[in-house]
Structures are given as structure tokens and as C-alpha cells.
C-alpha positions as CSV (number, residue, x, y, z in Angstrom):
1,M,-11.6,44.9,50.0
2,D,-9.9,47.5,47.9
3,K,-11.9,50.1,46.4
4,T,-10.0,50.4,43.0
5,Y,-11.2,46.6,42.7
6,K,-14.5,47.0,43.9
7,S,-15.4,49.7,41.0
8,T,-14.6,47.1,38.1
9,Q,-15.5,43.7,39.4
10,F,-19.3,44.3,38.3
11,K,-18.9,46.6,35.5
12,P,-19.5,45.4,31.8
13,L,-16.3,43.7,30.2
14,S,-16.4,46.7,27.4
15,R,-16.1,49.2,29.8
16,V,-13.2,47.2,31.6
17,Y,-11.2,47.4,28.3
18,T,-11.9,51.1,28.1
19,H,-9.3,51.0,30.8
20,Q,-5.7,52.0,30.5
21,P,-3.5,49.0,29.2
22,L,-0.5,47.8,31.1
23,P,2.8,48.5,29.1
24,L,3.5,45.5,26.4
25,S,6.5,44.5,24.2
26,E,6.3,44.2,20.6
27,S,5.9,40.9,20.3
28,N,3.7,40.8,23.7
29,R,1.4,43.0,21.7
30,L,1.3,41.4,18.6
31,R,0.6,38.0,20.8
32,F,-2.1,39.8,22.7
33,S,-3.7,41.2,19.4
34,K,-3.7,38.1,17.8
35,C,-5.2,35.7,21.0
36,N,-8.4,38.6,20.8
37,L,-9.2,37.9,17.2
38,I,-9.2,34.4,17.5
39,G,-11.2,35.1,20.3
40,V,-14.0,36.9,18.4
41,K,-14.0,35.4,15.5
42,S,-14.5,32.0,17.6
43,D,-17.6,34.1,19.5
44,L,-18.9,35.1,16.1
45,I,-18.8,31.7,14.8
46,S,-20.4,30.1,18.0
47,S,-23.3,33.2,18.2
48,C,-23.8,32.6,13.9
49,G,-23.9,28.3,14.9
50,N,-26.4,28.7,17.7
51,L,-28.6,31.2,15.6
52,T,-28.6,29.0,12.5
53,E,-29.0,25.4,14.7
54,S,-32.1,26.7,17.1
55,W,-33.8,27.8,13.6
56,M,-33.4,24.3,11.8
57,D,-33.8,22.1,14.7
58,R,-36.8,23.8,16.6
59,G,-39.0,21.6,18.0
60,K,-35.8,19.0,18.1
61,R,-33.6,17.9,20.7
62,P,-30.3,20.4,19.9
63,S,-27.1,18.9,19.2
64,K,-24.5,18.1,21.5
65,S,-21.7,20.2,21.6
66,I,-18.2,20.4,23.3
67,V,-16.9,23.9,24.1
68,G,-13.0,23.7,24.5
69,G,-11.0,26.6,26.4
70,N,-10.2,28.0,23.2
71,N,-14.4,28.4,22.4
72,K,-14.0,26.3,19.3
73,I,-17.2,24.0,18.8
74,Y,-17.2,20.4,18.1
75,M,-20.3,18.3,16.5
76,D,-20.3,14.7,16.9
77,L,-20.1,12.7,13.7
78,K,-23.4,11.3,14.3
79,D,-24.8,14.4,14.6
80,I,-22.6,15.8,11.3
81,I,-24.3,12.7,9.3
82,R,-28.2,12.9,10.6
83,E,-27.9,16.6,9.5
84,Y,-25.8,17.0,6.2
85,T,-25.7,13.3,5.2
86,L,-28.7,12.0,5.5
87,P,-30.8,14.4,3.2
88,F,-28.3,13.1,0.1
89,L,-29.6,9.5,0.2
90,P,-31.9,7.6,-1.8
91,A,-35.3,6.5,-0.2
92,K,-34.2,2.6,0.1
93,S,-31.1,3.7,2.1
94,L,-33.1,6.0,4.2
95,F,-35.9,3.4,5.0
96,R,-33.2,1.1,6.5
97,F,-31.5,3.8,8.3
98,T,-34.6,4.0,10.6
99,G,-33.4,1.3,12.4
100,V,-30.0,2.8,13.8
101,C,-31.7,4.6,16.2
102,R,-34.7,6.7,17.5
103,D,-33.4,9.8,16.9
104,W,-32.8,8.7,12.7
105,K,-36.1,7.5,12.4
106,M,-37.6,10.6,14.1
107,Q,-35.5,12.4,12.0
108,I,-36.0,10.7,8.6
109,S,-40.1,10.5,9.6
110,T,-40.2,14.0,9.9
111,P,-42.4,16.0,6.4
112,F,-39.5,18.7,6.9
113,F,-36.5,16.0,5.9
114,A,-39.0,14.6,3.3
115,H,-38.6,18.0,1.8
116,N,-35.0,18.7,2.3
117,Q,-33.9,15.2,1.3
118,S,-36.3,15.5,-2.4
119,N,-34.8,18.9,-3.1
120,S,-31.3,17.2,-2.5
121,F,-31.3,14.0,-4.1
122,H,-31.7,14.0,-7.6
123,A,-29.8,11.1,-9.3
124,V,-31.5,8.7,-11.1
125,S,-31.8,5.4,-9.3
126,G,-33.5,3.0,-11.8
127,L,-35.7,2.4,-14.6
128,F,-39.5,1.2,-14.7
129,Y,-40.5,-1.3,-17.2
130,Q,-43.7,-2.9,-18.3
131,I,-45.0,-5.8,-21.1
132,A,-48.2,-4.7,-22.3
133,G,-50.9,-6.4,-20.0
134,E,-48.7,-7.0,-17.4
135,P,-48.1,-4.9,-14.0
136,P,-44.6,-3.0,-14.0
137,S,-41.7,-4.0,-13.0
138,F,-38.1,-1.6,-11.6
139,I,-34.3,-2.4,-12.2
140,S,-32.2,-0.7,-10.1
141,L,-29.1,0.7,-11.0
142,D,-27.5,0.0,-7.9
143,P,-29.8,-2.6,-5.7
144,K,-28.2,-2.0,-2.8
145,A,-28.8,1.6,-2.3
146,Y,-31.9,2.0,-4.3
147,G,-35.3,0.1,-4.8
148,V,-38.9,0.7,-4.3
149,P,-41.4,-1.3,-1.9
150,D,-43.8,-2.6,-4.6
151,P,-42.5,-2.3,-8.0
152,S,-45.8,-3.7,-9.4
153,L,-47.7,-0.5,-7.9
154,K,-50.3,-2.6,-6.5
155,F,-50.9,-0.1,-4.1
156,L,-52.7,2.1,-7.0
157,P,-56.5,1.2,-6.6
158,V,-56.5,-0.5,-10.2
159,P,-54.2,-2.0,-12.4
160,V,-52.1,0.7,-14.3
161,D,-49.7,1.7,-17.3
162,I,-46.9,3.5,-16.5
163,R,-46.0,6.8,-18.6
164,A,-43.9,9.4,-18.0
165,S,-41.9,10.1,-14.9
166,C,-39.7,13.5,-13.3
167,N,-37.6,13.7,-10.2
168,G,-39.7,11.2,-8.5
169,L,-43.3,11.7,-9.5
170,L,-44.6,8.7,-11.7
171,C,-47.7,9.0,-13.7
172,C,-49.8,6.1,-14.7
173,Q,-53.0,5.8,-16.3
174,A,-55.6,3.0,-15.5
175,R,-56.2,0.2,-17.9
176,T,-60.2,0.0,-18.1
177,G,-62.7,2.4,-17.1
178,D,-62.4,6.1,-17.4
179,K,-58.5,5.7,-17.8
180,A,-57.7,8.1,-15.1
181,Y,-54.7,9.2,-14.5
182,Y,-52.8,9.0,-11.0
183,M,-49.7,10.5,-9.6
184,C,-47.6,8.7,-7.3
185,N,-44.5,7.8,-5.5
186,P,-43.6,4.4,-5.8
187,A,-41.0,4.8,-2.8
188,T,-43.4,6.0,-0.1
189,K,-46.4,4.8,-1.8
190,M,-48.4,8.0,-2.0
191,W,-50.8,8.2,-5.0
192,K,-53.3,10.7,-6.3
193,K,-56.5,10.1,-8.6
194,L,-56.2,13.3,-11.2
195,P,-59.4,15.0,-12.7
196,K,-60.3,13.7,-16.4
197,P,-59.0,15.5,-19.1
198,D,-61.3,17.5,-21.7
199,A,-59.7,16.1,-24.8
200,D,-59.2,12.5,-25.8
201,H,-55.6,11.8,-25.3
202,G,-55.5,8.4,-27.4
203,T,-54.6,4.6,-26.7
204,D,-50.9,5.9,-26.0
205,P,-50.7,9.4,-24.8
206,A,-47.7,11.3,-25.1
207,L,-47.3,12.8,-21.8
208,V,-44.5,14.8,-19.9
209,V,-44.1,15.1,-16.6
210,I,-43.0,18.5,-15.0
211,F,-41.6,19.0,-11.5
212,E,-38.7,21.1,-10.3
213,P,-38.3,20.4,-6.7
214,S,-37.9,24.0,-4.7
215,L,-37.9,24.7,-0.9
216,L,-40.7,27.1,-0.6
217,N,-42.9,24.6,-2.0
218,F,-43.9,22.0,0.5
219,V,-46.3,20.3,-1.3
220,A,-45.1,19.1,-5.2
221,D,-46.2,21.7,-7.9
222,Y,-46.2,19.8,-11.0
223,K,-47.3,20.2,-14.6
224,L,-48.5,17.3,-17.0
225,V,-48.4,17.9,-20.9
226,C,-49.6,15.6,-23.4
227,A,-49.5,15.8,-26.9
228,F,-52.3,14.5,-28.7
229,P,-54.2,14.3,-32.4
230,S,-56.2,17.2,-33.4
231,T,-59.5,16.6,-34.3
232,D,-60.0,19.7,-36.4
233,F,-56.6,19.3,-38.7
234,D,-55.2,16.4,-40.2
235,D,-51.2,15.6,-39.3
236,G,-51.7,18.3,-36.6
237,Y,-51.0,17.9,-32.8
238,E,-52.6,19.7,-29.8
239,F,-51.4,20.1,-26.3
240,E,-53.3,19.4,-23.2
241,I,-52.0,21.0,-19.6
242,Y,-52.7,19.7,-15.9
243,S,-51.5,22.2,-13.6
244,S,-51.6,20.5,-9.8
245,A,-51.7,23.8,-8.5
246,E,-54.9,24.5,-10.3
247,G,-56.2,21.4,-10.2
248,C,-57.7,21.3,-13.6
249,W,-56.8,20.6,-17.6
250,R,-56.4,23.3,-20.0
251,I,-56.3,23.2,-23.6
252,S,-53.8,25.6,-25.3
253,R,-54.7,27.2,-28.4
254,E,-51.6,26.3,-30.0
255,I,-51.5,23.8,-33.0
256,C,-48.6,21.8,-34.6
257,L,-48.9,21.0,-38.2
258,G,-46.6,18.2,-39.3
259,D,-46.7,14.9,-41.2
260,R,-45.2,12.5,-39.2
261,K,-46.7,10.7,-36.2
262,L,-45.4,10.6,-32.4
263,L,-43.8,7.8,-31.2
264,P,-44.1,6.1,-28.0
265,S,-41.8,7.1,-26.0
266,P,-41.3,9.3,-23.0
267,G,-40.8,12.7,-23.7
268,V,-38.3,15.3,-21.7
269,H,-38.6,19.1,-20.2
270,V,-35.5,21.2,-20.6
271,N,-35.5,25.2,-19.5
272,G,-39.4,25.6,-20.2
273,I,-39.5,23.6,-23.4
274,V,-41.2,20.6,-23.7
275,Y,-39.6,17.8,-26.6
276,W,-41.5,14.7,-28.4
277,Q,-39.9,12.5,-30.7
278,M,-41.5,11.8,-34.2
279,K,-40.3,9.5,-36.9
280,H,-37.6,10.1,-39.3
281,G,-35.7,12.4,-36.8
282,V,-38.0,15.0,-36.4
283,L,-38.8,16.6,-32.4
284,V,-41.9,18.3,-31.3
285,A,-40.7,21.4,-29.3
286,F,-43.3,23.1,-27.0
287,D,-42.5,26.4,-25.4
288,L,-44.9,26.4,-22.0
289,A,-44.5,30.1,-21.1
290,R,-45.4,31.3,-24.9
291,E,-47.5,28.4,-25.6
292,R,-45.6,28.0,-28.8
293,S,-44.7,25.1,-31.1
294,Q,-42.1,24.3,-33.6
295,L,-40.3,21.1,-35.5
296,I,-36.7,20.4,-35.1
297,Y,-34.7,18.2,-37.8
298,G,-31.9,16.0,-37.7
299,M,-32.3,14.2,-34.2
300,K,-30.9,10.6,-33.7
301,G,-31.3,8.1,-30.9
302,A,-32.6,8.8,-27.8
303,L,-33.7,12.0,-26.0
304,C,-31.9,12.9,-22.9
305,V,-30.9,15.8,-21.2
306,M,-26.9,16.7,-20.0
307,Q,-25.8,19.7,-17.8
308,G,-29.0,21.0,-18.3
309,K,-29.2,20.8,-22.1
310,L,-31.0,18.7,-24.8
311,C,-29.0,15.6,-26.1
312,S,-29.9,13.2,-28.5
313,V,-27.8,9.6,-27.9
314,S,-27.3,7.1,-30.3
315,M,-25.1,3.9,-30.9
316,H,-23.8,2.7,-33.8
317,G,-22.0,-0.3,-33.3
318,W,-20.4,-0.3,-29.9
319,T,-19.6,3.8,-30.3
320,V,-22.4,5.9,-28.1
321,T,-22.7,9.6,-30.1
322,V,-23.5,12.5,-27.8
323,N,-24.9,15.4,-30.0
324,V,-26.2,18.6,-27.9
325,L,-28.5,21.0,-29.7
326,S,-27.1,24.1,-31.0
327,N,-29.4,25.9,-33.1
328,V,-33.4,25.5,-33.8
329,Y,-32.9,28.0,-36.5
330,S,-30.1,26.5,-38.6
331,N,-32.8,25.5,-41.3
332,T,-33.3,29.3,-41.7
333,M,-30.0,30.6,-41.9
334,E,-28.8,31.2,-45.4
335,M,-26.7,28.8,-47.6
336,H,-23.2,27.6,-46.5
337,S,-23.8,28.4,-43.5
338,K,-21.6,26.6,-41.2
339,A,-24.8,26.8,-38.1
340,R,-25.9,23.1,-37.0
341,T,-29.0,22.3,-35.6
342,W,-26.8,19.2,-33.4
343,V,-23.3,19.6,-32.7
344,Q,-21.4,16.3,-31.7
345,K,-20.2,16.6,-27.9
346,R,-18.6,13.6,-26.9
347,L,-18.1,9.7,-28.4
348,I,-18.1,7.0,-25.8
349,N,-16.4,3.9,-26.9
350,L,-17.8,0.2,-24.9
351,D,-16.1,-2.5,-24.6
352,P,-18.4,-5.5,-27.0
353,S,-17.4,-8.2,-24.4
354,A,-19.2,-6.4,-21.2
355,L,-21.8,-5.9,-23.6
356,G,-22.4,-9.5,-24.6
357,A,-21.0,-9.2,-28.1
358,G,-23.2,-12.8,-29.3
359,S,-26.4,-10.5,-29.2
360,C,-28.2,-11.0,-32.6
361,K,-29.6,-7.3,-32.2
362,Q,-28.0,-4.2,-32.1
363,P,-28.3,-2.5,-28.9
364,S,-29.5,1.1,-28.1
365,V,-29.3,4.0,-26.0
366,V,-32.7,3.8,-23.7
367,F,-31.6,6.6,-21.4
368,A,-28.7,8.7,-20.7
369,D,-27.7,11.6,-18.2
370,S,-24.4,13.5,-17.5
371,D,-23.4,10.0,-15.0
372,T,-25.0,6.9,-16.4
373,V,-25.9,5.5,-20.0
374,V,-28.6,2.9,-20.1
375,I,-28.2,0.3,-23.0
376,H,-31.1,-2.4,-23.8
377,D,-30.2,-4.6,-26.5
378,G,-33.9,-6.4,-26.2
379,T,-33.3,-8.8,-23.4
380,T,-30.6,-7.4,-21.0
381,I,-30.0,-3.8,-19.5
382,F,-26.7,-2.7,-19.2
383,S,-25.4,0.7,-17.6
384,Y,-22.4,2.5,-18.6
385,D,-20.9,4.6,-15.7
386,M,-19.3,8.4,-17.3
387,K,-16.7,8.6,-14.5
388,S,-15.7,5.3,-13.8
389,K,-16.1,4.2,-17.7
390,E,-17.2,0.8,-16.4
391,T,-20.0,-1.1,-18.1
392,S,-21.9,-3.9,-15.7
393,A,-25.3,-5.9,-16.4
394,L,-28.4,-4.6,-14.9
395,G,-30.8,-7.9,-15.3
396,S,-33.2,-8.8,-18.0
397,A,-36.0,-6.9,-19.4
398,V,-38.2,-7.4,-22.5
399,G,-40.4,-4.3,-22.0
400,T,-40.8,-2.0,-24.5
401,R,-41.4,1.1,-22.1
402,L,-38.8,1.5,-20.0
403,I,-39.1,5.2,-17.8
404,A,-36.2,6.5,-15.7
405,Y,-36.9,7.2,-12.0
406,V,-35.6,9.1,-9.2
407,N,-35.7,7.7,-5.5
408,N,-37.1,10.1,-3.4
409,L,-39.7,11.1,-0.8
410,V,-41.2,13.7,-2.5
411,H,-44.6,14.5,-1.4
412,V,-47.7,13.7,-3.6
């Protein structure tokens, strides 16, 4: 065997590259350099992909990959769907997909997948509604994709009234006994009984659930805020806060004074501030961080959140008006100031024929977000798609309390 060959065949590749290259023409040299760059790039992508895959899929069978002669990796379509599509689907669809194959069933059944899905899927899927004295019901925005196995919530130990919801968590209250609060996920039938509050929240408590999914918290870390009539001040409201992290209630020192009553409608939470509706277009705003409250005037319609901002959505005739909260201090501005508390953001003209123009009651907006507007005429619920601009009837609902729900797998 040639001595020169023997001296190089077992040396590292980097040592071989240090040898003097053979003379190349200009065109061949460019082609050779380009091929080397492509090869290095492919090696980097392959290494990073393998490291990421080993971290993400630790404890699972690794995805199959086919390595071609040019070092490019091709991922099977079934693996792409499993890893990058399933977490963005609603709970009802996922339960149905557990029958596709054993791998999908194992994937969907893991706590890590449920945690990932609750962080990925945030679309409002339907509304819970309830007639006084009767079990709750659920109406889906898309019956094929969204749904819950037990809309009447009979999996809870006692009959309940629905109170508030946020990102998959639904808060209910027992009708009898100590009227305890229950936090549950109707999609998974998981529930937890909360401790008894220190204050008397009244017969129809004004509750707001605050839950922002986080990749760092595998167990839902939520808060429940209730505005209740003060026992020390007439026409005043106090605030009691429950923290799942602390497992107890705490009454804030703040008292909001006003001569109006809260409406029996769910409040909303936006950027650390909780809002409740009062009569005559007034809002109560409670800052969670500073624990300070104030009154905001000029609100019309239903409260909603669009693109991270508080909005009011009202309906007059067949036109829906969306106003966004612009300046909460406009009432303290100097005279003739152009500052306005609410600024019109959008007008939506609806098709009367699609809403059943023969109805004797003026339809009203009960929920809205950046994708959907839900309208109720007293007997039927309609949805308007912001993108397709199509209106469709969802079904009959005569309940006075309607609460939006997100169909995810959040762990209670």
C-alpha cells in the first residue's frame, strides 16, 4: 500500500482539508465552494434538527427521517401533522383523532400535549347558556369541530349555575347548600371545588375568571375576582380575589363608590384591569396590580376584547358598531378638548334576511372578538364571521346568561 495513502486515510477530515488542493479552474473552484457551503448548511440544519427533536420528543419514539445523498432531511407528513398541527386543534376534534392510530392516541393523551394545546388554541368555540332553574346548555360555533361531552355539567357533584369563563376554564356556583364555587373544564370533565369566600357575594355574583396560559406553568394558574356590594358603604362595591397559587380568598381594601348597580352580565379582563358593566353605560374598572378602581362613562352595548383592547359592541337596526376605549381620563380634560373616551373603530352592516327580519325583538350583541360577532334576538343565536362576512344561525337559545367558552385541554 502506498505510504502517502496510509498516512491520510485514518486522519480526521479537518486534517485532510489542510492538504494542498489540486489546481482548479475558476469555474470549478466556484462550483466546489458552493457545494461545500451547501454541505455545511445541511449539516448544521441536520444537527440542530436532531438536537431539537431529541429534546422535544424525549421518551418517545423518534420521528422517521430519510437522508438523501445531498444531506437534506424529509419528514413524513403524518409526523408533521402530529407535531405541528394537532396542538392547534380544538378538544372535540382531538378526542375524535385518538382513533386514527396508536401513536396519535398516545400523543394526545400525554399531559405535555394537553399543556401545549392549551397554549396554542385560543379560539372561542361556542357559548354556554342557561335558563333560571335548569341545567346549562352549550351551543357550538361549529358543531363538527367544537363541543363538550356533557353540556349540562352533570359530572359536577351538585347542580350549578354558570358564572364566568376564560381560556377553557368555566366557573360555576352550586345552587344549594353553601353555594360553593367550582372551577372546571367541560371538555375534560376535570373540576375543583374552591374554598368558601370571606365576603357575601350576593345571589348573582359579578365574577371574572383571569387565566393566561403560560408555557412555564403545567397547572393552570388563575384568579377569580368578584365585585360585591359593600356592607359598610351604601352604593359602594368591594372586591374579593381568589388566587389558585395561594389557594385562598383575599378582600381588597379598595372601595368603589357610585350610585349605580352592576348588571347581571360577565365582566372582562384586559391587560391587568377587570371591567364590569353598570346601568346607564357606566363601567367599573379595577386595576389588579395597584388595586385601584374608577368609573368609566359612555359605554354602549356588550363588552369585548379585540386585538388586546377593550371594546364595546352595540347594534342599532341592522348595523353593528364597534367602539374602542381610547382615553379613560377624557372627563377630566379641559373644555372643548377633542379627547374622547370611546372612539369608533368599525361599522358592520348585516343582512336582515340572514337574521330573520321578521323577529319582533331588536337583536343585540352578546359576544364579539376579532373573528366573530354573536347576536341574540331573544330566541335564536346568530354568528357573523368577520373574515367571510357571512351570517349563520347557530340554534335556539332562550337563556338570559350566555358565556363564551374555549374548547381546549387545560388542566384544572
